[in-house]
C-alpha positions in Angstrom: 71.6 281.7 71.4 73.6 284.1 69.5 76.3 286.5 70.7 74.1 289.4 70.1 71.4 288.0 72.4 73.9 288.3 75.4 74.5 292.0 74.8 72.5 295.1 76.2 69.8 296.3 73.9 71.7 299.6 73.6 74.4 297.7 71.8 72.5 296.0 69.6 70.9 299.3 67.8 70.9 299.4 64.1 72.0 303.0 64.4 75.5 301.8 65.3 76.1 300.6 61.6 77.3 303.1 59.1 74.7 304.2 56.7 76.0 302.6 53.6 78.5 300.1 52.5 80.8 302.7 51.2 81.2 303.9 54.5 83.3 300.9 55.4 86.8 302.0 54.8 88.8 299.2 56.6 92.1 297.9 55.0 92.2 295.1 52.8 95.5 293.7 54.0 97.8 293.9 57.0 97.2 293.3 60.8 94.4 295.0 62.7 94.1 295.9 66.3 90.8 295.6 67.8 89.9 298.2 70.5 90.3 296.9 74.0 86.7 297.1 74.8 85.8 294.7 71.9 88.9 292.2 72.3 88.0 288.7 73.4 90.7 286.4 75.0 92.8 285.4 72.0 91.5 287.7 69.4 92.9 291.2 69.6 95.1 291.2 66.5 93.7 290.1 63.4 95.7 289.5 60.0 93.3 290.4 57.4 94.5 287.7 55.1 93.5 285.1 57.3 89.9 284.3 56.4 88.8 282.7 59.6 89.9 285.3 62.0 88.9 288.3 59.6 85.4 286.9 59.7 85.5 286.4 63.3 86.7 289.9 64.0 83.9 291.5 61.4 81.2 289.3 63.4 82.4 291.0 66.7 82.6 294.3 65.1 79.1 294.3 63.5 77.7 292.9 66.8 79.5 295.1 69.4 81.4 297.8 67.7 80.6 301.4 67.5 79.8 303.2 63.9 83.4 304.5 63.9 84.9 301.2 64.8 83.1 299.5 62.1 83.7 302.0 59.5 87.5 302.1 60.3 88.1 298.4 60.6 85.6 296.8 58.2 86.5 296.6 54.7 83.3 296.9 52.4 84.8 294.4 49.6 85.9 291.9 52.1 82.6 291.9 54.1 80.5 291.6 50.9 82.5 288.6 49.9 82.5 287.2 53.3 78.8 287.8 54.1 77.3 284.5 53.4 79.5 282.9 56.2 79.4 285.9 58.6 75.7 286.4 58.3 75.2 282.8 60.0 77.3 283.7 62.9 75.0 286.7 63.8 71.6 286.8 65.4 68.9 287.2 62.7 68.2 290.7 63.8 71.9 292.0 63.3 71.9 290.2 60.0 69.0 291.8 58.8 70.0 295.4 60.0 73.3 294.7 58.0 71.5 293.7 54.8 69.1 296.5 55.2 71.5 299.4 55.9 74.7 298.1 54.0 72.8 296.7 51.1 74.3 293.1 51.8 72.3 290.2 50.2 69.9 288.2 52.3 70.3 284.6 52.6 70.1 282.8 49.2 70.7 285.7 47.0 74.3 286.6 45.6 76.2 289.8 46.3 75.4 292.5 43.8 78.3 294.2 41.8 77.6 297.3 43.4 78.1 295.9 46.9 81.7 294.5 46.0 83.3 297.8 45.0 
C-alpha cells in the first residue's frame, strides 16, 4: 500500500498539481521548512542538498501538498533529475498524474532536455 492510498480522495486529486513543470519554482539549495500540515515526525526541515531527504520531501509534497505548496517548494530541475527514484515511492495514480501534468518521463524513458530547464 502506498502513502497516497491512505489519504482521502480529495487530497489525491490531480488538480492539486501545478499545470506545468515551469510552475515549480522551489529553491535549488538551502534548507526548506515544510508546512505544519505536511510535516511528519522527524521531517519538517529539509536540506535541499541532501538527496534522500529532498526526495522524501518531494514525495510528501506531491502526495499531500497543495498546488501552492508544490509550486513554492519543489524545484523543477531537481524533480526532473530525481523523478526515476521518486516515482517508485508514489502510488501509480500519483505518478501518472505527475507525468501527464508536469511532463515527467514515464518509467523506462529518460527525462527530456526541456523538463530539466
